N, C-alpha and C positions, 0 to 999 in steps of 0.2 A: 701679418694676418693672412689666413688661408681663404681663398675664394673658392666657392663651389661652382663647378661648371654645370651646364644643363643636365648632363648625364649623371653627375654626382647628386644633384638635387632630386632627380627622379628616384635614384637608388635610396637616398635618405628618406624620401616620402614613402616609398613602398615598404621600407623597413619599419617605419612608424606605423603604417597601416597594419602590417602583420602583427606587430606587438600589441596594438589595440584590439585586434580580433582575437588573439590568443588570450589576452587578459579577460576580455568579455566572455569568451567561451568557458574559461575556468571559473569565472564568477557565476555564470549561469548554472554550470554543473554543480557547484557547491550549494547554490541556493536550492536547487531541486533535491539534492541529496539530504539536506538538513530538514526541509519541510516534511518529506515523506508523505505517505497517504493520509488524507484528512478524513477518511470515512470512519464512522463509529462502529466498530465490531466488538462483540463481546462473546463470552462463553458461559454456558450454564454447566455446572458440575452434574454429571449423571450418576445416580446412586447405583450400587450393585443390583443386578436384576434388570437393568435397562437392556435394550436390544443390542445385538452384536455390533451393529453399525454405529451406535451411539454409546459405546461401552464406557467411555470416560468423560467426554465433553460433547456439547452441542454448540456449534458456532452460529451466531445470528448477526444480522446487520441492523443497526439503528439503536433505538432505546430499549431498555429493559422494561417491556410492557407486556400486557396480557396477550397481544397478538403473537409476539415472538415466543413467549412461553408456550402458547398453544401449538405453534409450529414445531417446536422441539418435542413437545409431548407426543404429537402426532408422528414424529419421526422415530419415536421409541425411547426417548430419554425421560427417565423418572427424575425430575429436577430436585437436586439436594441443596443448591445454592448457586452463587455466581462467582466467577473468577476471571482473571485475564487468560486469554487463550494460550495454550502451551506451544512452544516452538520446537520441542523435541519430537523425534519420530517414533517414540515408544508409546504414544497415546493414540487411542482410537477416537477420532473427532468426526462427527457428522456435521453437515452444513445444511442450513435451511434458508439459503439465499436463492434468488432467481438465477437463471443460467447466465445472464449478462454479467452480473456481479461476480459469479464464480469464475468466469473466464477472465474478467478484469483482475481479480485477485491473483489468479494463476500466473498471469503475464505481467503483473505489476503496473497496470494502467489505472490512472486516477479517473474516477467517474463522479466528480463533485457536482456536475450539473444534472446528473440523471438521478431521479428519485428511486428509492428502493422498491 
């Protein structure tokens, strides 16, 4: 049987701690990447004749309600329907969110505790 000296016990303990921290970090990163943003964003389809800024879509935050429709109409979108927001760069999308949520969306920050 092999006995561990005090130096070997410390090395074994530190190795175990590093493995635990590495596993915990990987688990935390995976949990954060799977959940993604929890905010409810949607888009209205803008019909031809809408303003140049809202040529194709108008993005809003929250529910599909009269307030968000009015915000998009005031931004120049003639609403033709609802859709999921496009991810391609060949669409003109205007945003009717406040500055805080625009910056959070730009930098990928979750703002679950902040109301829109």
